[in-house]
C-alpha positions as CSV (number, residue, x, y, z in Angstrom):
1,M,-31.3,-4.7,23.8
2,Y,-30.9,-7.8,21.6
3,K,-28.2,-7.5,19.0
4,K,-28.2,-9.9,16.1
5,P,-24.9,-11.8,15.9
6,M,-22.7,-10.9,13.0
7,T,-22.5,-13.2,10.1
8,P,-19.1,-14.8,9.9
9,L,-16.9,-13.6,7.1
10,T,-14.7,-16.1,5.2
11,L,-11.3,-15.0,4.1
12,S,-10.4,-17.4,1.3
13,A,-7.3,-15.7,0.0
14,Y,-4.9,-13.2,1.5
15,T,-1.4,-11.8,1.0
16,L,0.8,-9.0,2.0
17,V,3.8,-6.8,0.9
18,T,5.9,-5.2,3.6
19,A,9.3,-3.9,4.2
20,N,10.1,-7.4,5.3
21,G,9.2,-9.0,2.0
22,R,6.7,-9.7,-0.7
23,G,4.1,-12.5,0.0
24,I,3.3,-14.7,2.9
25,G,6.4,-16.9,2.7
26,S,9.1,-14.2,2.7
27,V,7.4,-12.2,5.4
28,T,6.9,-15.3,7.6
29,Q,10.6,-16.2,7.1
30,A,11.7,-12.7,8.1
31,L,9.6,-12.9,11.2
32,R,11.0,-16.3,12.1
33,E,14.5,-14.9,11.7
34,R,13.5,-11.9,13.8
35,R,14.6,-9.6,11.0
36,S,13.4,-6.0,11.1
37,G,12.1,-4.3,7.9
38,L,13.4,-1.0,9.2
39,R,16.4,0.8,7.7
40,P,17.9,4.2,8.1
41,C,15.8,6.9,6.4
42,D,17.1,7.6,2.9
43,F,14.7,10.4,1.9
44,E,16.8,12.8,-0.1
45,D,15.8,15.8,2.0
46,A,15.1,14.3,5.4
47,L,17.0,16.1,8.2
48,L,15.9,13.9,11.0
49,K,18.0,10.8,11.6
50,T,15.4,8.0,11.9
51,Y,14.4,4.7,10.5
52,I,11.7,3.8,7.9
53,G,10.1,0.7,6.6
54,R,10.4,0.8,2.8
55,V,9.4,-2.0,0.4
56,A,12.6,-2.7,-1.5
57,G,12.5,-2.1,-5.3
58,L,9.1,-0.3,-5.2
59,E,10.5,2.8,-6.9
60,D,11.7,0.6,-9.8
61,F,8.3,-1.0,-10.3
62,S,5.8,0.5,-12.8
63,L,2.1,0.1,-13.3
64,G,2.7,0.1,-17.0
65,A,1.2,2.2,-19.8
66,E,-2.4,1.0,-19.3
67,L,-2.4,2.4,-15.7
68,E,0.0,5.2,-16.1
69,R,-2.4,7.9,-15.0
70,F,-2.6,6.2,-11.6
71,E,1.2,6.0,-11.2
72,C,2.2,6.8,-7.6
73,R,3.9,5.0,-4.8
74,N,0.6,4.1,-3.1
75,N,-0.9,2.5,-6.2
76,R,2.3,0.7,-7.1
77,L,2.3,-0.8,-3.6
78,A,-1.4,-1.9,-4.0
79,W,-0.8,-3.4,-7.4
80,L,2.3,-5.2,-6.2
81,G,0.2,-6.7,-3.3
82,L,-2.4,-8.0,-5.7
83,Q,0.3,-9.9,-7.6
84,Q,1.5,-12.0,-4.6
85,D,0.6,-15.6,-3.6
86,G,-1.8,-16.2,-6.5
87,F,-4.2,-13.6,-5.1
88,M,-5.6,-12.5,-8.5
89,V,-6.2,-16.1,-9.5
90,A,-8.1,-16.7,-6.3
91,V,-10.2,-13.6,-6.9
92,A,-11.1,-14.7,-10.4
93,E,-12.0,-18.2,-9.1
94,A,-14.2,-16.7,-6.3
95,K,-16.0,-14.4,-8.8
96,Q,-16.6,-17.4,-11.1
97,R,-17.9,-19.6,-8.2
98,Y,-19.9,-17.0,-6.2
99,G,-20.5,-14.1,-8.6
100,A,-18.8,-10.7,-8.4
101,H,-21.5,-9.3,-6.2
102,R,-20.4,-11.6,-3.4
103,V,-16.7,-11.1,-3.6
104,A,-14.7,-8.3,-1.9
105,V,-11.1,-7.3,-2.1
106,V,-10.0,-5.4,1.0
107,M,-6.7,-3.6,1.0
108,G,-4.9,-1.3,3.4
109,T,-1.7,0.6,3.4
110,S,0.3,2.7,5.9
111,T,2.1,5.9,5.0
112,S,3.2,4.8,1.5
113,G,2.8,8.4,0.4
114,I,4.6,9.9,3.4
115,L,7.3,11.6,1.4
116,E,4.8,13.6,-0.7
117,T,2.9,14.4,2.5
118,E,6.1,15.7,4.2
119,H,6.9,17.9,1.2
120,A,3.3,19.3,1.2
121,Y,3.4,20.1,4.9
122,H,6.8,21.8,4.4
123,M,5.3,24.0,1.7
124,R,2.2,25.2,3.6
125,D,1.4,28.8,3.2
126,Q,1.1,31.4,6.0
127,A,-2.4,30.3,6.8
128,G,-1.3,26.7,7.1
129,S,-3.1,25.6,3.8
130,L,-1.5,22.8,1.9
131,P,-0.3,23.4,-1.7
132,A,-2.8,23.1,-4.4
133,W,-1.0,20.1,-6.0
134,Y,-1.3,18.0,-2.9
135,S,-4.2,15.6,-2.6
136,S,-4.2,13.2,0.3
137,R,-6.6,10.9,-1.7
138,L,-4.2,10.6,-4.6
139,V,-0.8,11.3,-2.9
140,N,0.6,12.1,-6.4
141,P,1.2,15.7,-7.4
142,S,1.2,14.9,-11.1
143,L,-2.4,13.7,-11.0
144,S,-3.9,16.9,-9.5
């Protein structure tokens, strides 16, 4: 069966925020120095001695009044990512040049809402159902 080749996708701007730093430069520097982003788990009620990768200062960062209803760790991390390496400027320029219908912003995260998830699993009822306040889509009990 003949399969049509995929059309190449051009990445014209990218950035990242990790436990090793914010933006391409600081993460690259940490990798060059072979610095780990892991640190001892400091969740207030974690009994297991383990290590976590936590973005420093994320808890002190706020989305502001305009986006307050979306306030949660996951969304703070996404918003912080958009602010790095001139990414928002690059998106605006791409929209202007190609039109919004031809521009995509692709984001990913890994376990940024893990503390809320751990609390929800700890509070399961006898049937194993998660508490009503928990939503894996929002990962923020105050938004439910």
